[in-house]
FITOR-620932 format. One line per field, with one value per residue (C-alpha): residue in one letter; chain; x, y, z. Coordinates in steps of 0.001 Angstrom, whole numbers. Layout:
BEGIN
kenu (a | ...)
rogu (A | ...)
px (X | ...)
py (Y | ...)
pz (Z | ...)
This chain:
BEGIN
kenu (m | s | p | v | i | p | t | t | p | v | t | r | h | i | g | d | v | k | v | g | d | v | l | p | e | l | s | i | p | l | t | r | t | v | i | v | a | t | a | i | a | t | r | d | y | q | d | v | h | h | d | p | g | l | a | v | e | r | g | s | q | d | i | f | m | n | i | l | s | t | n | g | f | v | g | r | y | i | t | d | w | t | g | p | a | a | v | i | e | k | v | a | i | r | l | g | a | p | n | y | p | g | d | s | m | v | f | t | g | r | v | t | a | v | h | t | p | e | g | r | g | d | g | r | g | v | v | e | i | a | v | r | g | a | n | s | r | g | d | h | v | t | g | t | v | t | v | a | l | p | l | v | s | d | v | s | t | l | t | g | p | a | s)
rogu (A | A | A | A | A | A | A | A | A | A | A | A | A | A | A | A | A | A | A | A | A | A | A | A | A | A | A | A | A | A | A | A | A | A | A | A | A | A | A | A | A | A | A | A | A | A | A | A | A | A | A | A | A | A | A | A | A | A | A | A | A | A | A | A | A | A | A | A | A | A | A | A | A | A | A | A | A | A | A | A | A | A | A | A | A | A | A | A | A | A | A | A | A | A | A | A | A | A | A | A | A | A | A | A | A | A | A | A | A | A | A | A | A | A | A | A | A | A | A | A | A | A | A | A | A | A | A | A | A | A | A | A | A | A | A | A | A | A | A | A | A | A | A | A | A | A | A | A | A | A | A | A | A | A | A | A | A | A | A | A | A | A | A)
px (176329 | 176728 | 176067 | 172666 | 171956 | 168698 | 165932 | 163234 | 160038 | 157935 | 158512 | 160063 | 157956 | 159050 | 158825 | 161434 | 164044 | 166090 | 168954 | 172242 | 170892 | 173524 | 172540 | 174220 | 177104 | 176558 | 179527 | 179176 | 181877 | 182861 | 183223 | 183530 | 180141 | 178518 | 180055 | 179159 | 175710 | 174610 | 175837 | 173818 | 170799 | 170876 | 171298 | 174719 | 176724 | 179762 | 182841 | 184568 | 182011 | 182637 | 185779 | 189015 | 191263 | 189256 | 188866 | 192671 | 193049 | 190762 | 192925 | 191259 | 192942 | 190199 | 186454 | 184531 | 181016 | 178626 | 176708 | 173319 | 174534 | 175919 | 172589 | 170777 | 173026 | 172434 | 168682 | 169006 | 171072 | 168486 | 165375 | 166897 | 166981 | 163727 | 161434 | 159012 | 156542 | 159217 | 159416 | 162765 | 162056 | 165508 | 168980 | 171821 | 175120 | 178635 | 181006 | 184628 | 187050 | 186112 | 184768 | 187087 | 186760 | 188357 | 187512 | 184514 | 182262 | 181161 | 178091 | 177583 | 174877 | 173616 | 170308 | 170950 | 167406 | 163849 | 160920 | 157179 | 156053 | 152623 | 150142 | 151912 | 148658 | 150013 | 150629 | 154413 | 157328 | 160747 | 164112 | 167463 | 170290 | 173956 | 175315 | 178840 | 180086 | 183837 | 186333 | 190072 | 190812 | 188537 | 184985 | 183260 | 179980 | 178858 | 175636 | 172228 | 169067 | 165685 | 163076 | 159437 | 158387 | 154938 | 154065 | 152419 | 153185 | 149898 | 150848 | 147267 | 146472 | 148974 | 148180 | 150345 | 153253 | 154162 | 150904)
py (17270 | 20822 | 23788 | 25310 | 28992 | 29889 | 29373 | 31968 | 30355 | 33122 | 34060 | 37443 | 39788 | 42484 | 45202 | 43322 | 43403 | 46181 | 46400 | 45923 | 43562 | 40953 | 37340 | 35528 | 33218 | 29471 | 27109 | 23599 | 21113 | 19136 | 15603 | 12547 | 11497 | 14796 | 14662 | 10997 | 11120 | 14234 | 12787 | 9634 | 11684 | 13503 | 10182 | 11176 | 7947 | 9327 | 7741 | 11107 | 11806 | 8623 | 6751 | 8538 | 6293 | 6807 | 10511 | 10846 | 8719 | 11178 | 14132 | 15315 | 15721 | 13640 | 13082 | 16328 | 17694 | 17603 | 20612 | 19292 | 19136 | 22655 | 23841 | 22207 | 23934 | 27271 | 26714 | 25774 | 28881 | 31151 | 29530 | 29335 | 33139 | 33847 | 31427 | 28699 | 30567 | 32014 | 30654 | 30305 | 31361 | 31340 | 30130 | 31302 | 29952 | 29368 | 26787 | 27570 | 25832 | 22216 | 21228 | 18500 | 16522 | 18083 | 21655 | 23870 | 25879 | 29201 | 30856 | 34613 | 36645 | 40160 | 41533 | 43282 | 44159 | 44332 | 44595 | 44794 | 44048 | 45333 | 42822 | 39836 | 38715 | 36288 | 38694 | 38472 | 40710 | 39646 | 39784 | 39138 | 37855 | 37634 | 34436 | 33135 | 29806 | 29805 | 27211 | 27402 | 27315 | 30258 | 30637 | 27303 | 28868 | 32396 | 33661 | 35161 | 33687 | 35245 | 34581 | 35642 | 36952 | 37968 | 41651 | 41438 | 39440 | 37477 | 34559 | 33233 | 35762 | 34271 | 32203 | 29711 | 27552 | 27593 | 29278)
pz (94915 | 93709 | 95959 | 95462 | 95090 | 96755 | 94244 | 94041 | 95406 | 93874 | 90262 | 89676 | 87587 | 85156 | 87820 | 89905 | 87152 | 85606 | 83130 | 84956 | 87640 | 88470 | 89135 | 92038 | 91131 | 90916 | 91133 | 89702 | 90781 | 87685 | 88972 | 86742 | 88032 | 87007 | 83527 | 82896 | 84525 | 82661 | 79340 | 79992 | 81111 | 77755 | 75903 | 74630 | 74633 | 72793 | 74340 | 74883 | 77644 | 79679 | 78598 | 79603 | 77477 | 74293 | 74994 | 75160 | 71994 | 70208 | 71268 | 74472 | 77851 | 79531 | 79290 | 78958 | 79430 | 76472 | 75157 | 76266 | 79870 | 79574 | 78184 | 81109 | 83635 | 81871 | 82206 | 85870 | 86566 | 84970 | 86468 | 89949 | 89756 | 87903 | 89740 | 88680 | 86427 | 84144 | 80608 | 78866 | 75287 | 73715 | 74591 | 72348 | 73648 | 72373 | 73814 | 74563 | 76921 | 77737 | 81151 | 82463 | 85716 | 88783 | 87837 | 88604 | 86320 | 87804 | 86322 | 86330 | 84669 | 84090 | 82819 | 79493 | 78387 | 79726 | 77292 | 77741 | 74203 | 73233 | 71926 | 73441 | 75061 | 77644 | 80518 | 80239 | 79413 | 78178 | 79912 | 78225 | 80391 | 79401 | 80895 | 81346 | 82701 | 83278 | 84472 | 85159 | 81408 | 80555 | 79344 | 78888 | 77776 | 76932 | 75505 | 76020 | 77505 | 76774 | 79433 | 79746 | 83159 | 84373 | 84105 | 87535 | 90667 | 90422 | 88149 | 88202 | 85452 | 82989 | 79939 | 78095 | 79344 | 83050 | 84051)
């Protein structure tokens, strides 16, 4: 089981966040079980995600994590920090070094923009977070996540998803 960063039981709101805020690190141990189970959970039955012999035959060092699993871990990292009423609106990521068993992927993040768009109508503002997941080979995933946070701390006034 991977270590858990404390999740935010109450959703952050725009006033809690400013450009430059740094998210706490999250380390994910990359066990064979994690790599195989998350591939199966995302219905990705490609042999390179569960069969070491075939993965090597196809030119890989070992089995490796699929992009859907990576995307799920990115979402977990962000929502553990933002809290339950946040809405992930966009995930723009790029894969780099593979995640192989026996390594760890360490997530880091930093707030790069905070917007309170006029006329949005759902009681939320937008936060952009630069995210990075690195292993011993380098960056496994880099990118930006756009998340909508309440303008006020009372989430009962929100409309739309997660309200």
